[in-house]
N, C-alpha and C positions, 0 to 999 in steps of 0.2 A: 390745566388739569393733567394729571398723570394717571395713565391707565396701564397697569402691569397685567398683561394677559397670559403670561407664562409660556409654556411650550406650545400651547394651542392658540393660534392667533384669534380666531372668533371675532374679527373686527367688523364683520358685516352688520350685525345687529347694532353696533355702536355708531359706525360712521358710513355704512354702505350707502345710505341715502345722500351723502355729500359728494359722490362721484370722485373719491380720493383713492379708491382701490382699483387694481387691475382685475383681469378676468380670473386670476388665481386667488384673489382676496388679499394680495400683497399691496402695500402702499405704493402709489405711483411716484411719490417724492419722498426722499429720506433726509433726515437730520437737518442740515442748514437750509435746504430748499423747503419752502412752505407748501404743504399739501393744500391748505386753505389758509386764509389770514389767521395768524397766530397758532397754527397747527403744524406740528412736526412729528415725525415718526422716528424713534430711536431704537436701535437694537435689532434691526432686521438684516444686517449684513454679517454673515458668519465670518468670524475672525479668530485666529489663535489668541488666547488671552481675552476672550470675548467681554468679560465683565469690565476689565480695565478700558478696553476700547469703547464700550458703551458709555462709560463715565466721561471720556473725552468727547464723544459724540454728543452727549447730553449737555455738556458745558457749551459746546459750539452752538447747539440748538437754542439754549437759553440766551446766549448773547445775540443770536440772530433775532429772536422774538423781542428782546429788550430794544434792539435797534429799530425793529419794525414799529414798535409802540412808542418810539421817541425817547426811550430811557437809556440809550447807550450809544 
């Protein structure tokens, strides 16, 4: 599942019950690290050229999920 929340995170209603967010509502684990089995958060690290970086981060997360599921 891909969930694009835009500039407002608003993750609590979606995943708050899974204990994957910190006290500020930010993901505890990012990109390649699993927040929960098969769940990754991408795009939460501010970087210059953010969209390009998010693309790289997304590819790494997808590879990690595929590996976790036995497909890579």
